[in-house]
MARTIRO-392554 format. One record per residue (C-alpha): residue in three letters; x, y, z. Coordinates in Angstrom, 1 decimal, decimal comma, always signed. Each point is the difference from the previous one (the first is absolute). Layout:
residues N
+------+--------+--------+--------+
! rest !      X !      Y !      Z !
+------+--------+--------+--------+
!  ALA !      X !      Y !      Z !
...
+------+--------+--------+--------+
This chain:
residues 326
+------+--------+--------+--------+
! rest !      X !      Y !      Z !
+------+--------+--------+--------+
!  MET !  -92,6 !   +4,1 !  +58,2 !
!  ILE !   +2,2 !   -2,4 !   +2,0 !
!  ASN !   +1,2 !   +3,0 !   +2,0 !
!  CYS !   -3,6 !   +0,8 !   +0,8 !
!  LEU !   -0,9 !   -3,5 !   +1,1 !
!  VAL !   +3,1 !   -0,5 !   +2,1 !
!  SER !   -0,5 !   +3,4 !   +1,7 !
!  PHE !   -3,7 !   -0,7 !   +0,7 !
!  THR !   +0,7 !   -3,4 !   +1,4 !
!  ALA !   +2,9 !   +1,3 !   +2,2 !
!  GLY !   -2,2 !   +2,8 !   +1,4 !
!  LEU !   -2,8 !   -2,5 !   +0,7 !
!  LEU !   +2,0 !   -2,7 !   +1,7 !
!  ILE !   +2,1 !   +2,4 !   +2,2 !
!  VAL !   -3,1 !   +1,6 !   +1,5 !
!  PHE !   -2,1 !   -3,2 !   +0,1 !
!  PHE !   +2,6 !   -2,0 !   +1,9 !
!  LEU !   +1,4 !   +2,7 !   +2,3 !
!  MET !   -3,2 !   +1,6 !   +1,0 !
!  PRO !   -1,0 !   -2,5 !   +2,7 !
!  SER !   +3,2 !   +0,5 !   +2,0 !
!  PHE !   -0,3 !   +3,8 !   -0,6 !
!  ILE !   -3,6 !   -0,1 !   +1,4 !
!  ASP !   +1,3 !   -1,9 !   +3,1 !
!  ARG !   +2,7 !   +2,6 !   +0,5 !
!  MET !   -2,4 !   +2,9 !   -0,2 !
!  LYS !   -2,3 !   -1,7 !   +2,5 !
!  LYS !   +2,9 !   -0,4 !   +2,4 !
!  LEU !   +0,9 !   +3,7 !   -0,4 !
!  SER !   -3,6 !   +0,9 !   +0,6 !
!  PHE !   +0,0 !   +2,0 !   -3,3 !
!  ASN !   -3,7 !   -0,2 !   -0,4 !
!  GLN !   -2,6 !   +1,9 !   -2,0 !
!  THR !   -1,5 !   +3,1 !   +1,7 !
!  VAL !   -3,5 !   +1,0 !   -1,0 !
!  SER !   -0,4 !   +3,0 !   -2,3 !
!  GLU !   -2,3 !   +2,8 !   +0,8 !
!  TYR !   -1,7 !   -0,6 !   -3,3 !
!  SER !   -0,7 !   -3,7 !   +0,7 !
!  LEU !   -3,5 !   -1,3 !   +0,7 !
!  GLN !   -0,7 !   -1,5 !   +3,4 !
!  GLU !   -0,1 !   -3,6 !   -1,2 !
!  TYR !   +3,6 !   +0,3 !   -1,2 !
!  ARG !   +1,3 !   +0,7 !   +3,5 !
!  GLU !   +0,6 !   -3,7 !   +0,4 !
!  LYS !   +2,9 !   +0,2 !   -2,4 !
!  ALA !   +2,0 !   +2,0 !   +2,5 !
!  LYS !   +2,2 !   -3,0 !   +1,0 !
!  THR !   +1,0 !   -0,9 !   -3,5 !
!  PRO !   +3,8 !   +0,5 !   -0,7 !
!  ILE !   +1,0 !   +2,8 !   -2,3 !
!  MET !   +3,0 !   +0,9 !   -2,2 !
!  GLY !   -0,6 !   -2,9 !   -2,4 !
!  GLY !   +1,1 !   +2,4 !   -2,7 !
!  VAL !   +3,6 !   -0,5 !   +1,1 !
!  LEU !   +0,1 !   -3,4 !   -1,7 !
!  PHE !   -1,6 !   +1,0 !   -3,2 !
!  ILE !   +2,3 !   +3,0 !   -0,2 !
!  ALA !   +3,2 !   -2,0 !   +0,7 !
!  ALA !   -0,8 !   -2,8 !   -2,5 !
!  PRO !   -0,4 !   +2,1 !   -3,2 !
!  VAL !   +3,0 !   +2,2 !   +1,1 !
!  ILE !   +2,2 !   -3,1 !   +0,2 !
!  VAL !   -1,3 !   -1,4 !   -3,3 !
!  THR !   +0,5 !   +3,4 !   -1,8 !
!  ILE !   +3,6 !   +0,4 !   +1,3 !
!  VAL !   +0,9 !   -3,4 !   -1,3 !
!  SER !   -1,6 !   +0,9 !   -3,3 !
!  GLN !   +2,0 !   +3,2 !   -0,1 !
!  CYS !   +3,2 !   -1,9 !   +0,5 !
!  ILE !   -0,9 !   -2,0 !   -3,1 !
!  TYR !   -1,4 !   +2,7 !   -2,3 !
!  GLY !   +1,9 !   +3,0 !   +1,4 !
!  PHE !   -0,8 !   +2,8 !   +2,3 !
!  ASN !   -2,0 !   +2,9 !   -1,2 !
!  ALA !   -1,7 !   +3,1 !   +1,5 !
!  GLU !   -3,5 !   -1,1 !   -0,8 !
!  THR !   +0,2 !   -3,2 !   +2,1 !
!  MET !   +1,8 !   +1,9 !   +2,8 !
!  LEU !   -3,0 !   +2,4 !   -0,1 !
!  LEU !   -2,4 !   -2,9 !   +0,4 !
!  LEU !   +2,0 !   -1,4 !   +2,9 !
!  LEU !   +0,5 !   +3,3 !   +1,8 !
!  SER !   -3,8 !   +0,8 !   -0,2 !
!  TYR !   -0,9 !   -3,5 !   +1,2 !
!  ILE !   +2,5 !   +0,0 !   +2,9 !
!  GLY !   -0,3 !   +3,7 !   +0,8 !
!  TYR !   -3,8 !   +0,1 !   +0,4 !
!  GLY !   +0,1 !   -3,4 !   +1,7 !
!  LEU !   +2,5 !   +1,4 !   +2,5 !
!  ILE !   -2,2 !   +3,0 !   +0,7 !
!  GLY !   -2,9 !   -2,4 !   +0,6 !
!  CYS !   +2,2 !   -2,3 !   +2,1 !
!  ILE !   +0,9 !   +2,9 !   +2,3 !
!  ASP !   -3,6 !   +0,8 !   +0,3 !
!  ASP !   -1,0 !   -3,6 !   +0,8 !
!  TRP !   +2,8 !   -0,3 !   +2,5 !
!  LEU !   -1,1 !   +3,1 !   +1,9 !
!  ILE !   -3,6 !   -1,2 !   +0,0 !
!  ALA !   +1,1 !   -3,5 !   +1,3 !
!  VAL !   +2,2 !   +1,4 !   +2,7 !
!  LYS !   -2,4 !   +2,7 !   +1,2 !
!  LYS !   -3,0 !   -2,3 !   -0,3 !
!  ASN !   -2,1 !   +2,7 !   -1,6 !
!  ASN !   -0,9 !   +1,1 !   -3,6 !
!  GLU !   +2,0 !   +3,2 !   -0,1 !
!  GLY !   +3,4 !   -1,0 !   -1,5 !
!  LEU !   +1,8 !   +2,7 !   -1,9 !
!  THR !   -1,6 !   +3,5 !   +0,0 !
!  PRO !   -1,5 !   +1,0 !   -3,4 !
!  LEU !   +2,6 !   +2,8 !   -0,2 !
!  ARG !   +3,0 !   -2,3 !   +0,6 !
!  LYS !   -1,4 !   -2,6 !   -2,5 !
!  PHE !   -0,5 !   +2,7 !   -2,6 !
!  LEU !   +3,5 !   +1,4 !   +0,5 !
!  MET !   +1,5 !   -3,5 !   -0,4 !
!  GLN !   -2,0 !   -0,4 !   -3,2 !
!  VAL !   +1,2 !   +3,4 !   -1,3 !
!  VAL !   +3,6 !   -1,0 !   +0,6 !
!  LEU !   -0,5 !   -3,4 !   -1,7 !
!  ALA !   -1,8 !   +1,7 !   -3,0 !
!  VAL !   +3,0 !   +2,3 !   -0,5 !
!  LEU !   +2,4 !   -3,0 !   +0,0 !
!  LEU !   -2,3 !   -1,8 !   -2,5 !
!  PHE !   +0,0 !   +3,1 !   -2,2 !
!  LEU !   +3,8 !   +0,2 !   +0,0 !
!  LEU !   +0,1 !   -3,7 !   -0,8 !
!  TYR !   -2,6 !   +0,4 !   -2,7 !
!  ARG !   +2,2 !   +2,6 !   -1,6 !
!  GLN !   +2,7 !   -2,6 !   -0,4 !
!  THR !   -2,3 !   -2,1 !   -2,2 !
!  GLY !   +0,1 !   +2,6 !   -2,7 !
!  ALA !   -3,8 !   +0,0 !   -0,3 !
!  PRO !   -1,6 !   +3,4 !   -0,8 !
!  LEU !   -1,6 !   +2,1 !   +2,7 !
!  ALA !   -3,3 !   -0,2 !   -1,9 !
!  LEU !   -3,4 !   -1,4 !   +0,7 !
!  ARG !   -1,2 !   -2,4 !   -2,7 !
!  ILE !   -3,6 !   +0,6 !   -1,2 !
!  PRO !   -1,6 !   -3,3 !   -1,1 !
!  PHE !   -1,8 !   -0,3 !   -3,4 !
!  THR !   +1,8 !   +3,2 !   -1,3 !
!  GLY !   +3,5 !   -1,1 !   -0,5 !
!  LYS !   +1,1 !   +3,2 !   +1,7 !
!  SER !   +1,6 !   +0,9 !   +3,3 !
!  VAL !   -0,1 !   +3,2 !   +2,1 !
!  TYR !   +3,4 !   +1,2 !   +1,2 !
!  LEU !   +0,0 !   +0,8 !   +3,7 !
!  GLY !   +3,6 !   +0,8 !   +0,6 !
!  VAL !   +0,9 !   +0,4 !   +3,7 !
!  PHE !   -3,7 !   -0,2 !   +0,9 !
!  TYR !   +0,3 !   -3,7 !   -0,8 !
!  ILE !   +1,2 !   -0,5 !   +3,6 !
!  ALA !   -3,4 !   +1,3 !   +1,2 !
!  LEU !   -1,7 !   -2,7 !   -2,2 !
!  ILE !   +2,3 !   -2,6 !   +1,5 !
!  LEU !   -0,9 !   +1,0 !   +3,6 !
!  PHE !   -3,7 !   +0,0 !   -0,9 !
!  MET !   +0,2 !   -3,4 !   -1,7 !
!  PHE !   +2,0 !   -1,7 !   +2,8 !
!  ALA !   -1,8 !   +1,6 !   +2,9 !
!  GLY !   -3,4 !   -0,6 !   -1,6 !
!  SER !   +0,7 !   -3,6 !   -1,1 !
!  SER !   +1,5 !   -1,1 !   +3,3 !
!  ASN !   -2,8 !   +1,5 !   +2,1 !
!  ALA !   -2,6 !   -1,3 !   -2,3 !
!  VAL !   +1,1 !   -3,6 !   +0,5 !
!  ASN !   +0,3 !   +0,7 !   +3,7 !
!  LEU !   -3,7 !   +1,1 !   +0,1 !
!  THR !   -1,1 !   -3,1 !   -1,9 !
!  ASP !   +1,8 !   -2,4 !   +2,5 !
!  GLY !   -3,0 !   -0,5 !   +2,2 !
!  MET !   -1,3 !   -3,5 !   -0,6 !
!  ASP !   +1,7 !   -3,4 !   -0,2 !
!  GLY !   +1,6 !   -0,4 !   -3,4 !
!  LEU !   -1,4 !   +3,2 !   -1,3 !
!  ALA !   +3,0 !   +2,2 !   -0,8 !
!  ALA !   +2,4 !   -2,8 !   -1,1 !
!  GLY !   -2,7 !   -1,6 !   -2,2 !
!  CYS !   -0,8 !   +3,4 !   -1,7 !
!  ALA !   +3,7 !   +0,7 !   -0,5 !
!  VAL !   +0,7 !   -3,2 !   -2,0 !
!  PRO !   -1,8 !   +1,0 !   -3,2 !
!  SER !   +1,6 !   +3,5 !   +0,2 !
!  PHE !   +3,5 !   -1,5 !   +0,2 !
!  ALA !   -0,9 !   -2,5 !   -2,8 !
!  VAL !   -0,6 !   +3,0 !   -2,3 !
!  PHE !   +3,5 !   +1,3 !   +0,7 !
!  LEU !   +1,4 !   -3,4 !   -0,5 !
!  ILE !   -1,6 !   -0,2 !   -3,5 !
!  LEU !   +1,3 !   +3,5 !   -0,8 !
!  SER !   +3,5 !   -0,8 !   +1,2 !
!  LEU !   +0,0 !   -3,2 !   -2,2 !
!  LEU !   -1,1 !   +2,1 !   -3,0 !
!  ALA !   +2,6 !   +2,6 !   +0,7 !
!  GLU !   +2,7 !   -2,7 !   +0,4 !
!  LYS !   +1,1 !   +1,1 !   +3,5 !
!  PRO !   +1,2 !   -3,3 !   +1,6 !
!  CYS !   +0,8 !   +1,4 !   +3,5 !
!  ALA !   -3,4 !   +1,6 !   +0,2 !
!  VAL !   -1,6 !   -3,2 !   -1,2 !
!  SER !   +1,8 !   -1,8 !   +2,9 !
!  PHE !   -1,2 !   +2,5 !   +2,5 !
!  PHE !   -3,6 !   +0,0 !   -1,0 !
!  ALA !   -0,2 !   -3,7 !   -0,4 !
!  ALA !   +1,6 !   -0,5 !   +3,4 !
!  VAL !   -2,4 !   +2,4 !   +1,6 !
!  ILE !   -3,0 !   -1,8 !   -1,5 !
!  GLY !   +1,4 !   -3,4 !   +1,2 !
!  ALA !   +0,7 !   +1,5 !   +3,5 !
!  LEU !   -3,5 !   +1,4 !   +0,3 !
!  ILE !   -1,6 !   -3,3 !   -1,0 !
!  GLY !   +2,1 !   -1,7 !   +2,6 !
!  TYR !   -1,0 !   +2,6 !   +2,6 !
!  LEU !   -3,7 !   -0,3 !   -0,9 !
!  TYR !   +0,0 !   -3,6 !   +1,0 !
!  TYR !   +0,5 !   +1,2 !   +3,6 !
!  ASN !   -2,0 !   +3,3 !   -0,4 !
!  VAL !   -3,4 !   -1,1 !   -1,3 !
!  LYS !   -2,7 !   -0,4 !   +2,6 !
!  PRO !   +0,7 !   -0,9 !   +2,7 !
!  ALA !   +3,3 !   +1,9 !   -0,3 !
!  LYS !   +3,0 !   -1,3 !   +1,9 !
!  ILE !   +2,1 !   +3,1 !   -0,8 !
!  PHE !   -0,6 !   +3,5 !   -1,3 !
!  MET !   +2,4 !   +2,0 !   -2,2 !
!  GLY !   -0,2 !   +3,1 !   +2,1 !
!  ASP !   +1,1 !   +3,4 !   -1,3 !
!  THR !   +3,3 !   -1,8 !   -0,8 !
!  GLY !   -1,6 !   -1,8 !   -2,8 !
!  SER !   -2,7 !   +2,4 !   -1,1 !
!  LEU !   +2,3 !   +3,0 !   -0,4 !
!  ALA !   +2,6 !   -2,2 !   -1,8 !
!  LEU !   -2,6 !   -1,3 !   -2,5 !
!  GLY !   -1,3 !   +3,5 !   -0,7 !
!  GLY !   +3,6 !   +1,2 !   -0,5 !
!  ALA !   +0,7 !   -2,8 !   -2,4 !
!  LEU !   -3,1 !   +0,7 !   -2,0 !
!  ALA !   +1,0 !   +3,7 !   -0,4 !
!  ALA !   +3,6 !   -1,0 !   -0,9 !
!  GLY !   -1,3 !   -2,4 !   -2,7 !
!  ALA !   -2,1 !   +2,7 !   -1,5 !
!  LEU !   +3,0 !   +2,3 !   +0,1 !
!  ILE !   +2,6 !   -2,2 !   -1,7 !
!  LEU !   -2,6 !   -1,1 !   -2,6 !
!  LYS !   -1,3 !   +3,5 !   -0,6 !
!  GLN !   -3,5 !   -0,9 !   +0,9 !
!  GLU !   -0,7 !   +2,8 !   +2,5 !
!  LEU !   -3,6 !   +0,5 !   -1,0 !
!  ALA !   -0,7 !   -3,6 !   -0,7 !
!  LEU !   +0,8 !   -0,7 !   +3,6 !
!  ILE !   -3,4 !   +1,6 !   +0,9 !
!  PHE !   -1,7 !   -2,9 !   -1,8 !
!  ILE !   +2,5 !   -2,7 !   +0,8 !
!  GLY !   -0,5 !   +0,6 !   +3,7 !
!  GLY !   -3,7 !   +1,0 !   -0,4 !
!  VAL !   -1,2 !   -1,7 !   +3,2 !
!  PHE !   +2,6 !   +1,8 !   +2,1 !
!  VAL !   -0,9 !   +3,3 !   -1,7 !
!  ILE !   -3,7 !   -0,4 !   +0,7 !
!  GLU !   +0,7 !   -0,9 !   +3,6 !
!  THR !   +2,0 !   +3,2 !   +0,4 !
!  VAL !   -2,5 !   +2,3 !   -1,8 !
!  CYS !   -2,9 !   -1,3 !   +2,1 !
!  VAL !   +2,0 !   +0,8 !   +3,2 !
!  ILE !   +0,8 !   +3,5 !   -1,2 !
!  ILE !   -3,6 !   +0,7 !   -1,0 !
!  GLN !   -1,3 !   -1,4 !   +3,3 !
!  GLN !   +2,4 !   +2,1 !   +2,1 !
!  ALA !   -0,7 !   +3,2 !   -2,0 !
!  SER !   -3,7 !   -0,5 !   +0,3 !
!  VAL !   +0,1 !   -0,7 !   +3,8 !
!  ARG !   +2,2 !   +3,1 !   +0,6 !
!  LEU !   -2,0 !   +2,3 !   -2,2 !
!  SER !   -3,6 !   -1,1 !   +0,6 !
!  GLY !   +0,2 !   -2,5 !   +2,8 !
!  LYS !   -1,6 !   -2,7 !   -2,2 !
!  ARG !   +1,3 !   -3,2 !   -1,5 !
!  VAL !   -0,1 !   -0,8 !   -3,7 !
!  PHE !   +0,7 !   -3,7 !   +0,5 !
!  PRO !   -1,2 !   -2,3 !   +2,8 !
!  TYR !   +3,6 !   -0,6 !   +1,0 !
!  THR !   +3,5 !   +0,5 !   -1,3 !
!  PRO !   +2,4 !   -1,5 !   -1,0 !
!  ILE !   -2,8 !   -1,1 !   -2,4 !
!  HIS !   +0,7 !   -3,7 !   +0,3 !
!  TYR !   -1,6 !   +0,1 !   +3,5 !
!  ALA !   -3,3 !   +1,3 !   -1,5 !
!  PHE !   -0,4 !   -3,3 !   -1,8 !
!  VAL !   -0,1 !   -2,0 !   +3,2 !
!  LEU !   -2,2 !   +2,5 !   +2,0 !
!  PRO !   -3,5 !   -1,3 !   +0,5 !
!  LYS !   -2,7 !   +1,5 !   -2,2 !
!  TRP !   -1,6 !   +1,8 !   +2,9 !
!  GLN !   +3,2 !   +2,0 !   +0,2 !
!  ARG !   -0,2 !   +0,8 !   -3,7 !
!  GLY !   +2,6 !   -2,8 !   -0,8 !
!  LEU !   -0,3 !   -2,8 !   -2,4 !
!  GLY !   +0,0 !   -2,8 !   +2,6 !
!  MET !   +2,6 !   -2,1 !   -1,8 !
!  GLY !   +2,4 !   -2,4 !   +1,7 !
!  GLU !   +3,7 !   +0,9 !   +0,4 !
!  VAL !   +1,2 !   -2,8 !   -2,4 !
!  GLN !   -2,6 !   +0,9 !   -2,6 !
!  THR !   +1,0 !   +3,7 !   +0,2 !
!  VAL !   +3,7 !   -0,8 !   -0,3 !
!  HIS !   -0,6 !   -2,2 !   -3,1 !
!  LEU !   -2,2 !   +2,7 !   -1,5 !
!  PHE !   +2,9 !   +2,5 !   +0,4 !
!  TRP !   +2,5 !   -2,5 !   -1,5 !
!  LEU !   -2,3 !   -0,2 !   -3,0 !
!  ALA !   -0,2 !   +3,8 !   -0,2 !
!  SER !   +3,7 !   +0,2 !   +0,2 !
!  LEU !   +0,4 !   -2,4 !   -2,9 !
!  VAL !   -2,4 !   +2,0 !   -2,1 !
!  PHE !   +1,8 !   +3,2 !   +0,8 !
!  ALA !   +3,4 !   -1,6 !   -0,7 !
!  LEU !   -1,2 !   -1,1 !   -3,5 !
!  LEU !   -1,3 !   +3,5 !   -0,7 !
!  GLY !   +3,3 !   +1,4 !   +1,2 !
!  LEU !   +1,9 !   -2,4 !   -2,3 !
!  PHE !   -2,1 !   +1,2 !   -2,9 !
!  VAL !   +0,7 !   +3,7 !   +0,9 !
!  ALA !   +3,8 !   -0,8 !   +0,4 !
!  LEU !   +0,2 !   -1,5 !   -3,4 !
!  ASN !   -1,6 !   +2,9 !   -1,8 !
+------+--------+--------+--------+
């Protein structure tokens, strides 16, 4: 428990005290937000907000976890956590850098991003094999697992690509993605404590602390955005947590808000392409909550919407914890 508190505090303080100078640095480099094609018109004013805030809440937990590994010993599971967090963060960082330099919203092409994710998934699979864990999918409530063999690499690719892109889709309002991620990581922290994995405890506690420190600067009006650097890293870390704790299916519930955001986008795009009609007023679905009622929205404020999604994320996290423990 002391390890948990120290890691949480370290992650929180590193981000909280270093973020102001980091924001100033990003402003001087003109690394500002570019407007997504999915954004509503009223969110265009955020185009001058600095991006890549995810760099700090990636660096802080990595430092804390490496120190923890020096104390408790290096193991493949923790290396997998670090590789996924840094690797997906690096992919996002390249994307953000290209966007900031080109001053448009293109970044990496979908094909290049996918190929980079495939290469990273293969590396993660090889590292996962070093943990000695079975190539099997645990089925909650049954006490059984389904052996996948070499096809487990396909599951890893699906989990990591799906999770990272899901968080990325959710990152559309001040404080939304980071606030929704905190309960999800709290579940993995609890599971790591129960499984007596001290390095994983350090990692998840530090991530939670770093996210809370980041949220101080990211809630409305946001002074910094995480960018793809942060959103892809968070999604990668969630998938890695599910992997090392053998909670592949429970991840669907633990990250329920991210899953719903992604499913709504998929349904919307499929409907538009097949029938030319929208199922939802707007996707990603969080924008539908702030649309005025005459546009079929709910007419809620941004802060109210973000808090509602935070609450939903907490409920899903508790449900995910229940599934994970059974």
